[in-house]
Every structure is written in structure tokens, then in C-alpha cells.
C-alpha positions in Angstrom: 102.8 126.7 87.5 102.9 130.3 86.5 103.8 133.3 88.9 100.5 135.8 88.5 101.2 138.1 91.0 103.8 139.2 94.6 103.8 141.3 97.2 105.5 142.3 100.5 104.0 139.3 101.6 102.9 136.5 99.7 103.1 134.8 96.1 100.7 133.9 93.9 100.6 130.7 90.7 98.3 130.0 87.7 98.4 125.8 89.1 96.5 124.7 86.4 92.6 124.7 87.1 93.8 125.7 90.2 95.4 129.0 92.2 98.4 128.9 95.1 98.7 131.2 97.1 102.6 131.1 99.2 102.0 133.3 102.5 105.2 133.9 104.6 104.6 134.0 108.3 108.0 135.7 108.8 111.6 134.1 109.5 113.7 132.8 113.0 117.5 132.9 113.0 118.3 129.7 114.0 121.7 128.2 115.1 124.0 125.8 112.5 124.5 123.6 115.8 121.0 122.3 114.7 122.2 120.8 111.6 123.5 116.7 112.6 125.1 114.7 110.0 123.8 110.7 109.8 125.6 109.7 113.7 123.4 112.6 115.1 125.8 114.9 116.2 126.5 118.5 114.7 128.2 118.9 111.7 132.1 119.7 112.1 132.1 121.9 109.4 129.9 124.4 107.8 129.8 124.6 103.6 130.8 128.5 102.8 128.0 128.3 100.0 126.2 128.1 103.4 124.8 131.7 104.6 125.1 132.8 107.6 123.3 136.3 109.5 125.3 136.8 112.8 126.5 133.8 112.7 123.0 132.2 112.4 120.8 130.4 109.8 118.2 132.7 108.5 114.6 130.0 108.2 112.1 131.6 106.0 108.3 130.2 108.2 105.7 130.2 104.6 102.4 128.5 104.7 100.3 127.5 102.0 97.1 128.7 100.5 95.5 126.6 97.4 91.9 126.8 96.0 89.1 126.2 92.6 87.6 129.1 93.3 84.9 127.0 95.3 86.8 124.5 97.6 90.4 125.7 99.5 92.9 124.5 101.4 95.6 126.5 104.5 98.2 124.6 104.3 100.0 125.2 107.7 99.7 128.6 109.8 102.9 129.8 110.8 103.5 131.2 114.4 101.4 134.0 115.4 103.1 134.9 118.4 104.5 131.8 120.8 107.7 132.7 120.3 108.2 136.8 121.5 109.9 137.4 118.1 108.7 140.0 115.9 110.0 138.5 112.2 107.5 136.0 113.2 103.4 135.7 113.1 103.1 137.9 110.1 100.4 134.8 107.9 97.7 137.2 108.7 98.7 140.6 107.0 99.9 138.3 104.3 96.6 136.9 104.0 95.2 140.0 103.9 97.8 141.2 101.7 96.8 138.1 99.1 93.0 138.7 99.0 92.3 136.4 100.7 88.8 135.9 103.5 90.1 133.7 106.4 86.6 134.5 107.5 85.9 131.9 105.0 88.4 129.6 105.7 86.8 126.0 106.1 89.1 123.8 106.3 93.2 123.8 107.9 95.6 120.9 106.8 98.4 120.6 108.9 101.6 119.8 108.5 103.0 118.7 111.8 102.8 119.7 115.4 105.5 122.5 116.3 104.5 126.1 117.0 106.2 128.2 113.9 103.1 125.2 112.3 100.0 125.3 113.7 99.9 128.3 116.3 98.7 130.9 113.7 94.8 128.4 114.4 94.3 131.2 117.2 95.0 135.3 116.9 97.2 137.1 119.8 94.5 138.0 121.7 92.7 134.4 121.8 89.8 134.3 119.4 90.5 131.4 116.7 91.5 133.0 113.9 89.2 130.7 111.1 85.6 131.9 112.1 84.4 129.2 109.5 86.6 126.5 110.6 85.1 122.8 110.2 88.6 120.9 110.0 92.0 120.4 110.9 93.5 117.7 109.7 96.9 116.7 110.8 98.9 113.3 111.2 97.5 111.4 114.1 100.9 111.1 116.0 100.4 115.1 116.4 97.3 115.6 117.4 98.7 116.3 121.3 98.9 119.2 120.2 95.5 120.3 120.7 95.4 121.4 124.2 96.0 124.9 126.1 95.4 127.4 123.1 94.1 125.1 121.2 92.2 122.5 123.2 89.0 124.9 122.2 90.3 123.4 118.5 89.5 119.4 118.9 86.6 118.0 118.3 87.8 119.6 114.7 90.8 118.0 114.2 91.0 115.4 111.6 93.8 112.5 112.4 95.6 111.0 110.1 96.8 107.8 110.5 96.8 106.9 106.2 96.5 108.8 102.9 94.1 110.3 102.7 91.5 112.8 100.7 90.7 115.3 102.0 89.0 116.6 98.4 88.5 115.9 95.5 92.7 117.6 94.6 94.2 117.0 97.8 95.7 114.6 99.8 97.0 113.8 102.8 99.9 111.9 102.5 101.7 110.3 106.1 105.8 111.3 105.9 107.1 110.3 109.9 110.4 111.1 111.1 110.4 114.9 112.6 107.6 113.9 114.2 105.7 111.2 114.7 102.5 112.6 112.8 104.5 114.6 109.7 102.5 115.0 106.9 102.5 115.5 103.0 99.4 117.2 101.2 99.6 116.5 97.8 97.9 118.9 95.5 96.6 117.1 91.9 95.9 119.6 89.0 95.6 119.1 85.6 99.5 121.2 85.1 100.8 118.9 87.3 102.0 117.4 91.3 102.7 119.9 94.1 104.3 118.5 97.9 103.1 121.0 100.5 105.6 119.5 102.8 106.8 120.9 106.5 109.8 120.4 108.3 111.0 118.1 104.8 114.2 120.2 104.0 115.4 123.2 106.7 118.3 124.6 105.0 118.0 124.3 101.4 121.6 125.6 100.7 122.8 122.8 102.4 119.8 119.7 102.2 119.9 119.3 98.8 123.4 119.0 98.2 123.4 116.1 101.3 120.0 114.8 102.0 121.8 112.6 104.5 121.6 116.6 106.9 119.3 116.0 108.9 117.8 118.9 111.6 118.0 118.5 115.9 114.6 118.3 116.2 113.5 115.7 114.0 112.0 113.3 116.8 113.8 110.0 114.4 117.0 111.4 112.1 116.7 107.9 110.6 113.3 107.3 109.3 113.2 111.5 109.0 116.2 111.1 106.2 114.7 108.5 104.7 111.7 110.0 104.2 113.5 113.6 102.3 115.1 110.6 100.1 112.7 108.9 99.3 110.6 112.6 98.6 113.0 114.4 96.4 113.5 111.3 93.8 109.7 111.4 93.9 109.8 115.8 93.2 112.2 114.6 90.1 109.3 113.7 88.1 108.3 115.4 85.1 105.6 118.3 86.3 106.6 117.6 89.9 106.8 121.1 92.0 107.3 121.0 96.5 106.2 124.0 98.1 108.4 123.9 101.3 107.7 125.4 105.0 111.4 126.9 105.3 112.8 127.5 101.7 113.1 130.6 100.7 109.9 132.5 100.8 107.7 132.2 98.7 109.5 128.0 98.5 107.5 127.0 95.9 109.8 124.7 93.9 111.6 122.3 90.8 113.8 119.8 91.6 116.0 118.0 90.0 119.0 115.9 90.5 122.1 117.2 90.2 124.8 117.1 87.3 127.1 116.2 89.3 125.4 112.7 90.3 125.2 113.1 93.7 122.2 115.7 95.3 119.4 117.2 94.2 119.6 121.1 92.0 116.7 123.6 93.8 115.2 125.8 90.9 112.8 128.4 92.6 109.6 129.6 90.7 110.0 133.1 91.9 112.3 135.3 92.9 112.5 136.4 97.1 110.5 138.2 98.8 110.7 139.6 102.3 
């Protein structure tokens, strides 16, 4: 995977015959008590390697656009205005900066139902963000999110209950645990495989060293932990890459086993943006 360009809110990569564009929706600060040990209790002590901002964890929020020039797929849509936080909802600026015409997007894939991933389907003024949207792919266990402001999109929802091809190079792969419908999207190119995951990892400075650490909002913490372990092991294969919603923006990296023999090492493919 080769970096092509960066901006304040995006980074574009060549990936075989595909182009992958990381889109920065912003960031959100969360208390360290969200991190949980194997018993489901808040961590007794936070390692010094984990940075805090004003006593909080700062989580990047990313989405990803993939195209072969004819077909395209947007994975996740950010928070729009639902959290009433000025540090979020920047995905429309990111799309503009990257030169992506959102009026031409027909397929959106949602990793899971939480607001910072699905809310950007509808803009703050209540209009649909993607005028030609035909399909919204989401795990079958998470389709209940399409109520209220998202209800008009319900007839375009494609529930994913098992591994399913979206197009010639994108496949939806269920990875429940964080939510019942949590889904990973595998992008296949001549250059390798890219796994676009949602909330598999929230705090990259900790959870690669200690994959056993979970998140308060993991609906089923043991299942989420098992899904993370399986995905991390898969990502150590040659020519595999990850695009993470809460990895430091732009959020695209490769993963290798840690030299210590425990945990994993994370290598970002581009410098931080934002």
C-alpha cells in the first residue's frame, strides 16, 4: 500500500488496482474507566504509555472510501451532529477535501450501529447525505438502528448475517461482540488484503500490547475479545493491512507479532492527520 496524498482531513493510498481514502470525522474524548479487564472491571492502573488529554483518552474517528474507478464503497459515515460536539462530524469536509462527490455514492457499509459510525447517513439539516444511495450494508443484529432520523433509509438496508460479497473486491464478514451485528469489511486487491474494522480496538496504544483489554460498551466482552484475537492473528499474515475506525487518523496500518512474543506491534503507513 502506497501513500498518494494527505490533507487536513484525509489520506489517499494506492492499493493494487484500488484507491483507499481514509476520511477523518474528528475525535472524541472518553474517560479511561471505559477500559475493562478480563473480569469486566475498570483497569486498576493505566500504563504510562497510554497518553491522556485532560485526563481523558482521545479517540480518533475515521471512515474509509474504497474505489476501483467504476465501483466504490464508503465504510462508516461518522457522527454528523448527534453528539453536539464540534470535534466531530467532519466527514463531509473530508469527502470534499479528497475530491469525492458524495452525490455519486451508491453503497455504504456500516461496521455497527453506534452513532459515531452510522449517523452521517443524514446531514445536520435532516437531508440524506448521499443522494443516490441504493444500499446500506450492516450486520443483521444492528438493523434496529434505522428508526427516527434514519428511518427513511430502512428500505435500502441490506442485513448481513453471514459472509457476503458486496462487489468483486469487498466482502462483509460478521465479527460480533462489540454489538450483535458488528461487521468487518475485507477489501481484496492484487497488493493484498485490507480489513476495515469498526470498534475492534478503541485505544491502539494499549490494546495491541494487551488484546485482552476490552471496552465498556462492548455488548459481549468475551465475544468481542475473541473476535479481536482472531482478527489480529489474521492481520499478521503477509500483505494484510488494517483500517481502523479508532486508530490514530488516518488509521491505516500493518500489524506484526510483538518482538517480546506477547501482543502485537502496530506500524502506521502515514503520519498523523488532524
